[in-house]
N, C-alpha and C positions, 0 to 999 in steps of 0.2 A: 823526203821522208814524210810518210803520212801521219795522221793523227794517232793512229793505232801504235805505230812504232815509237812516236814521242812518248806516249803514255806508258808503254811497256818499259822504256828506258828510265822513266822517272817515278814509276809507281812505288817502288820501295822507299825512295827518298820522301815522297809525299806522306806516306803512312808513318814512317819513322819520325818525320817532323811533327806530325800531329800528336804523336805519343810522347814527344819530348816534354810537353807541359804537364800531362797527367794521363792516367790510364783511361782507356775508352773502349767501348764495345764496337763490333764490326759495323752495325747499322749507323751508329753515330759517326764513325769514320767516313763511311760512304756519303752521308748527308753533308758533313763538313767539307769534304773535298768538292762536292758539287756546289755548295753554297759559296765557299771562298774563291772558287774558280769561276764564279758567275755562270755555272752550267757548262763551261767548256770541257771540263774533265769530269767523267762519271765512272763509277765502278759498279758493275753488277755483281750480284752474289756469286755467280759462277766464276768470277775472276778474283774477287776480293778475299774470300775465305781461303782458297788454296794459297794465295799470296801470304796471308797471315800464318797459315800452317807451316809454309816453307820458312818464313822468317823465324817462327818459333823453333823449328827444328835446327836452324842455324845458330840459335842462341841469341838472336838480336832482340826478340821480344819474349815476354813470359805471359802466359794467359792463365786466368783462374776464373772458375765459375762463381757467379754471385746470384743468390736467390733473394728476392725481396718479396714481402707479402703482396699478394694480388698482382704480381707482375711475372712475366716469363723469366725463366732462368737465362742469364746472359753471360757470355765469356768476355771478360775485360782483359785487355792487353796492355802491358806496360813495357817501356823501353828498359833494356838491360844495359850494363856498362859496355858490353860488346856492341850493342846496338847504337849507343852514343858514339862510339869510335867509328863504326861504319857510316853513320849519318854525317859525321864531320868529314870523312873522306869523300863521300858522295857529293856533299855540298861543294867542297873544294873543286872537284872535277866538273861539276855542273857550272859553277861560276866561271871556270876557265873556258868551258865550251861556249857558254853564252857570250863571253867577251870576244872569243874568236869569231863567232857568227856575226856579232855586231860589227867587228872590224871589216869583215868581208862584205856584209850587206850595206854598210855605209860607205864602202869604197875607200876606207882609210889606207894610207900608205903603211906598208909593213916594214 
């Protein structure tokens, strides 16, 4: 599995995880993912915003426009109750997947 496939499979979970603490705008999400992953994972605008729109359409996040004096208008996204449920499911599946990969790569007996 290449880096691209790994990112595709975990992108929703990464974004939902960052929105768990508080509402954030797209650029902030992009920079946080890059920073927290030490540059290993990066989102470009062409992939991040369509992902946020899909998640909003599914009811996992809710966006609202915020205007501040002398700043650009930004769309802040927050996690919904449905998004919290999806995040819990995705984390559980991810943890099971990582545990399975660790067992295989460490050569543990099954």
